[in-house]
Short mmCIF file of the C-alpha atoms (twelve columns), coordinates in Angstrom:
data_MODEL
# 
_entry.id   MODEL 
# 
loop_
_atom_site.group_PDB 
_atom_site.id 
_atom_site.type_symbol 
_atom_site.label_atom_id 
_atom_site.label_alt_id 
_atom_site.label_comp_id 
_atom_site.label_asym_id 
_atom_site.label_seq_id 
_atom_site.Cartn_x 
_atom_site.Cartn_y 
_atom_site.Cartn_z 
_atom_site.pdbx_PDB_model_num 
ATOM 1   C CA . UNK A 1   112.712 68.890  163.112 1 
ATOM 2   C CA . UNK A 2   113.451 68.055  159.521 1 
ATOM 3   C CA . UNK A 3   112.876 70.814  157.272 1 
ATOM 4   C CA . UNK A 4   113.931 71.207  152.989 1 
ATOM 5   C CA . UNK A 5   113.585 74.027  151.287 1 
ATOM 6   C CA . UNK A 6   112.007 74.274  147.508 1 
ATOM 7   C CA . UNK A 7   112.862 77.116  145.710 1 
ATOM 8   C CA . UNK A 8   111.292 78.009  142.160 1 
ATOM 9   C CA . UNK A 9   111.904 80.107  139.327 1 
ATOM 10  C CA . UNK A 10  113.459 81.909  141.992 1 
ATOM 11  C CA . UNK A 11  115.087 84.633  139.407 1 
ATOM 12  C CA . UNK A 12  117.882 86.280  141.062 1 
ATOM 13  C CA . UNK A 13  121.559 84.976  142.102 1 
ATOM 14  C CA . UNK A 14  121.843 86.971  145.408 1 
ATOM 15  C CA . UNK A 15  118.597 85.772  146.555 1 
ATOM 16  C CA . UNK A 16  119.156 82.198  145.564 1 
ATOM 17  C CA . UNK A 17  122.983 82.832  147.747 1 
ATOM 18  C CA . UNK A 18  121.013 84.994  150.394 1 
ATOM 19  C CA . UNK A 19  118.189 81.806  151.043 1 
ATOM 20  C CA . UNK A 20  121.732 78.947  151.309 1 
ATOM 21  C CA . UNK A 21  122.717 81.701  153.497 1 
ATOM 22  C CA . UNK A 22  119.501 81.324  155.870 1 
ATOM 23  C CA . UNK A 23  118.719 78.108  155.646 1 
ATOM 24  C CA . UNK A 24  122.628 77.172  156.825 1 
ATOM 25  C CA . UNK A 25  121.543 79.434  159.531 1 
ATOM 26  C CA . UNK A 26  118.112 77.896  160.882 1 
ATOM 27  C CA . UNK A 27  119.317 73.808  159.729 1 
ATOM 28  C CA . UNK A 28  117.600 73.544  156.755 1 
ATOM 29  C CA . UNK A 29  119.011 69.613  155.699 1 
ATOM 30  C CA . UNK A 30  118.579 69.988  151.975 1 
ATOM 31  C CA . UNK A 31  117.661 72.796  148.922 1 
ATOM 32  C CA . UNK A 32  115.741 71.378  146.202 1 
ATOM 33  C CA . UNK A 33  116.433 74.036  143.130 1 
ATOM 34  C CA . UNK A 34  113.551 73.466  140.412 1 
ATOM 35  C CA . UNK A 35  112.814 75.410  137.467 1 
ATOM 36  C CA . UNK A 36  114.932 78.338  136.253 1 
ATOM 37  C CA . UNK A 37  116.000 78.621  139.850 1 
ATOM 38  C CA . UNK A 38  119.966 79.869  139.485 1 
ATOM 39  C CA . UNK A 39  121.718 77.271  141.152 1 
ATOM 40  C CA . UNK A 40  125.896 77.603  142.345 1 
ATOM 41  C CA . UNK A 41  127.046 77.737  139.136 1 
ATOM 42  C CA . UNK A 42  125.906 79.202  135.295 1 
ATOM 43  C CA . UNK A 43  125.016 76.944  131.810 1 
ATOM 44  C CA . UNK A 44  128.692 77.141  130.517 1 
ATOM 45  C CA . UNK A 45  129.642 76.253  134.256 1 
ATOM 46  C CA . UNK A 46  131.231 78.806  135.682 1 
ATOM 47  C CA . UNK A 47  130.709 79.814  139.020 1 
ATOM 48  C CA . UNK A 48  128.232 82.500  140.012 1 
ATOM 49  C CA . UNK A 49  130.151 85.035  141.864 1 
ATOM 50  C CA . UNK A 50  127.218 86.814  142.786 1 
ATOM 51  C CA . UNK A 51  125.909 83.408  144.353 1 
ATOM 52  C CA . UNK A 52  128.891 82.811  146.036 1 
ATOM 53  C CA . UNK A 53  129.738 86.542  147.507 1 
ATOM 54  C CA . UNK A 54  126.804 85.781  149.160 1 
ATOM 55  C CA . UNK A 55  126.108 82.883  150.419 1 
ATOM 56  C CA . UNK A 56  129.576 83.195  151.820 1 
ATOM 57  C CA . UNK A 57  130.345 79.287  151.569 1 
ATOM 58  C CA . UNK A 58  126.625 78.100  152.897 1 
ATOM 59  C CA . UNK A 59  126.288 76.292  149.794 1 
ATOM 60  C CA . UNK A 60  129.275 73.983  150.736 1 
ATOM 61  C CA . UNK A 61  127.190 73.276  153.978 1 
ATOM 62  C CA . UNK A 62  123.644 72.489  152.283 1 
ATOM 63  C CA . UNK A 63  123.063 69.894  150.341 1 
ATOM 64  C CA . UNK A 64  121.281 71.302  147.231 1 
ATOM 65  C CA . UNK A 65  119.861 69.727  143.492 1 
ATOM 66  C CA . UNK A 66  118.758 71.004  140.615 1 
ATOM 67  C CA . UNK A 67  115.690 70.196  138.534 1 
ATOM 68  C CA . UNK A 68  113.778 70.841  135.537 1 
ATOM 69  C CA . UNK A 69  110.273 70.297  137.265 1 
ATOM 70  C CA . UNK A 70  108.782 71.343  140.694 1 
ATOM 71  C CA . UNK A 71  105.852 68.546  139.605 1 
ATOM 72  C CA . UNK A 72  107.870 65.822  140.609 1 
ATOM 73  C CA . UNK A 73  109.836 67.089  143.456 1 
ATOM 74  C CA . UNK A 74  106.960 67.945  144.970 1 
ATOM 75  C CA . UNK A 75  105.781 64.114  144.745 1 
ATOM 76  C CA . UNK A 76  109.529 62.749  146.229 1 
ATOM 77  C CA . UNK A 77  108.639 65.561  149.465 1 
ATOM 78  C CA . UNK A 78  104.595 64.055  149.770 1 
ATOM 79  C CA . UNK A 79  106.118 60.221  149.607 1 
ATOM 80  C CA . UNK A 80  108.464 60.449  152.039 1 
ATOM 81  C CA . UNK A 81  106.426 61.849  154.242 1 
ATOM 82  C CA . UNK A 82  106.924 65.669  154.292 1 
ATOM 83  C CA . UNK A 83  104.125 68.294  154.804 1 
ATOM 84  C CA . UNK A 84  104.740 70.385  152.412 1 
ATOM 85  C CA . UNK A 85  104.138 74.697  153.170 1 
ATOM 86  C CA . UNK A 86  104.077 76.970  150.648 1 
ATOM 87  C CA . UNK A 87  105.284 80.111  151.236 1 
ATOM 88  C CA . UNK A 88  102.434 82.684  148.912 1 
ATOM 89  C CA . UNK A 89  100.228 85.621  149.606 1 
ATOM 90  C CA . UNK A 90  96.444  83.604  148.244 1 
ATOM 91  C CA . UNK A 91  93.655  84.232  149.264 1 
ATOM 92  C CA . UNK A 92  92.718  80.408  151.327 1 
ATOM 93  C CA . UNK A 93  96.137  81.847  152.869 1 
ATOM 94  C CA . UNK A 94  96.799  81.891  156.539 1 
ATOM 95  C CA . UNK A 95  99.182  83.092  158.725 1 
ATOM 96  C CA . UNK A 96  102.637 81.802  159.184 1 
ATOM 97  C CA . UNK A 97  102.631 82.881  162.764 1 
ATOM 98  C CA . UNK A 98  99.528  80.362  163.335 1 
ATOM 99  C CA . UNK A 99  100.591 77.633  162.596 1 
ATOM 100 C CA . UNK A 100 102.495 74.248  163.847 1 
ATOM 101 C CA . UNK A 101 104.653 72.345  161.980 1 
ATOM 102 C CA . UNK A 102 105.260 68.412  161.897 1 
ATOM 103 C CA . UNK A 103 108.147 66.704  161.774 1 
ATOM 104 C CA . UNK A 104 109.496 67.038  158.489 1 
ATOM 105 C CA . UNK A 105 108.247 69.897  156.579 1 
ATOM 106 C CA . UNK A 106 108.681 71.103  152.831 1 
ATOM 107 C CA . UNK A 107 109.172 74.964  152.569 1 
ATOM 108 C CA . UNK A 108 107.782 76.081  148.957 1 
ATOM 109 C CA . UNK A 109 109.390 80.011  147.802 1 
ATOM 110 C CA . UNK A 110 108.309 81.128  144.535 1 
ATOM 111 C CA . UNK A 111 109.210 83.516  142.442 1 
ATOM 112 C CA . UNK A 112 110.482 87.218  142.501 1 
ATOM 113 C CA . UNK A 113 107.335 88.806  140.568 1 
ATOM 114 C CA . UNK A 114 104.389 85.395  140.106 1 
ATOM 115 C CA . UNK A 115 105.060 83.581  142.970 1 
ATOM 116 C CA . UNK A 116 104.046 79.745  143.030 1 
ATOM 117 C CA . UNK A 117 101.376 79.718  140.393 1 
ATOM 118 C CA . UNK A 118 97.702  77.910  141.131 1 
ATOM 119 C CA . UNK A 119 98.893  74.167  140.278 1 
ATOM 120 C CA . UNK A 120 101.581 73.831  142.193 1 
ATOM 121 C CA . UNK A 121 99.773  74.863  144.948 1 
ATOM 122 C CA . UNK A 122 97.496  71.823  144.430 1 
ATOM 123 C CA . UNK A 123 100.743 69.993  145.864 1 
ATOM 124 C CA . UNK A 124 100.855 72.337  149.244 1 
ATOM 125 C CA . UNK A 125 98.968  71.348  152.948 1 
ATOM 126 C CA . UNK A 126 99.433  74.461  153.960 1 
ATOM 127 C CA . UNK A 127 99.231  78.216  152.639 1 
ATOM 128 C CA . UNK A 128 100.925 80.494  154.560 1 
ATOM 129 C CA . UNK A 129 101.195 84.265  154.584 1 
ATOM 130 C CA . UNK A 130 103.392 86.908  156.164 1 
ATOM 131 C CA . UNK A 131 101.412 89.546  157.454 1 
ATOM 132 C CA . UNK A 132 101.864 93.271  156.131 1 
ATOM 133 C CA . UNK A 133 100.728 95.557  158.360 1 
ATOM 134 C CA . UNK A 134 102.750 98.387  157.594 1 
ATOM 135 C CA . UNK A 135 100.569 99.783  154.787 1 
ATOM 136 C CA . UNK A 136 97.267  99.451  157.058 1 
ATOM 137 C CA . UNK A 137 99.385  101.309 160.269 1 
ATOM 138 C CA . UNK A 138 100.121 104.320 157.525 1 
ATOM 139 C CA . UNK A 139 96.941  104.180 155.770 1 
ATOM 140 C CA . UNK A 140 95.813  104.515 159.237 1 
ATOM 141 C CA . UNK A 141 98.042  107.309 160.934 1 
ATOM 142 C CA . UNK A 142 98.442  108.888 157.377 1 
ATOM 143 C CA . UNK A 143 95.338  109.123 154.240 1 
ATOM 144 C CA . UNK A 144 97.599  110.295 152.114 1 
ATOM 145 C CA . UNK A 145 99.681  106.946 152.026 1 
ATOM 146 C CA . UNK A 146 96.997  105.287 151.550 1 
ATOM 147 C CA . UNK A 147 97.875  102.840 148.139 1 
ATOM 148 C CA . UNK A 148 101.237 103.229 149.131 1 
ATOM 149 C CA . UNK A 149 102.406 100.588 152.113 1 
ATOM 150 C CA . UNK A 150 104.000 97.240  150.670 1 
ATOM 151 C CA . UNK A 151 101.996 94.005  150.041 1 
ATOM 152 C CA . UNK A 152 105.066 92.033  149.858 1 
ATOM 153 C CA . UNK A 153 108.845 91.026  150.739 1 
ATOM 154 C CA . UNK A 154 111.693 90.137  148.674 1 
ATOM 155 C CA . UNK A 155 112.234 86.244  148.502 1 
ATOM 156 C CA . UNK A 156 114.613 85.880  150.665 1 
ATOM 157 C CA . UNK A 157 114.027 88.150  153.578 1 
ATOM 158 C CA . UNK A 158 110.003 85.979  153.343 1 
ATOM 159 C CA . UNK A 159 112.454 82.979  153.523 1 
ATOM 160 C CA . UNK A 160 114.375 83.972  156.498 1 
ATOM 161 C CA . UNK A 161 111.200 84.895  158.431 1 
ATOM 162 C CA . UNK A 162 109.119 81.374  156.806 1 
ATOM 163 C CA . UNK A 163 112.183 79.820  158.554 1 
ATOM 164 C CA . UNK A 164 113.740 80.960  161.494 1 
ATOM 165 C CA . UNK A 165 109.664 81.078  162.171 1 
ATOM 166 C CA . UNK A 166 108.851 77.588  161.379 1 
ATOM 167 C CA . UNK A 167 111.888 76.054  163.281 1 
ATOM 168 C CA . UNK A 168 111.509 78.034  166.331 1 
# 
């Protein structure tokens, strides 16, 4: 199965480096860095040491390209026959684990805090989320912990779960 990853406005070079490393392990064919997602080099052309430290050389083995805007990348991928999947908590999202991918898949991951915008989600064929059970289990067994459960994962952790689930 052909899989590409689209990272949009991911802030942290550590997260991007980690996603490169995971993408290499999962067999991703290409990574598209869009918006202000950091690449291998900073705006002055210097290699980002934090990126390289986390990616462990995956930036050399996973093809990638940088783009200012997300929409043209998504339109290009649609024209190439990719099924676009957004990993996002949303009222329309379905469980990642119930999804059966096709032969060409583009996986979009968004900003660590804001996620993927509603305008960008319109280009997704599917909006998938990783079910979060910890908060429910803690609340059921320890009522005083209500409201303290985690509702999301770090973007690089979520990318790893999504990529390995979708490519199994």
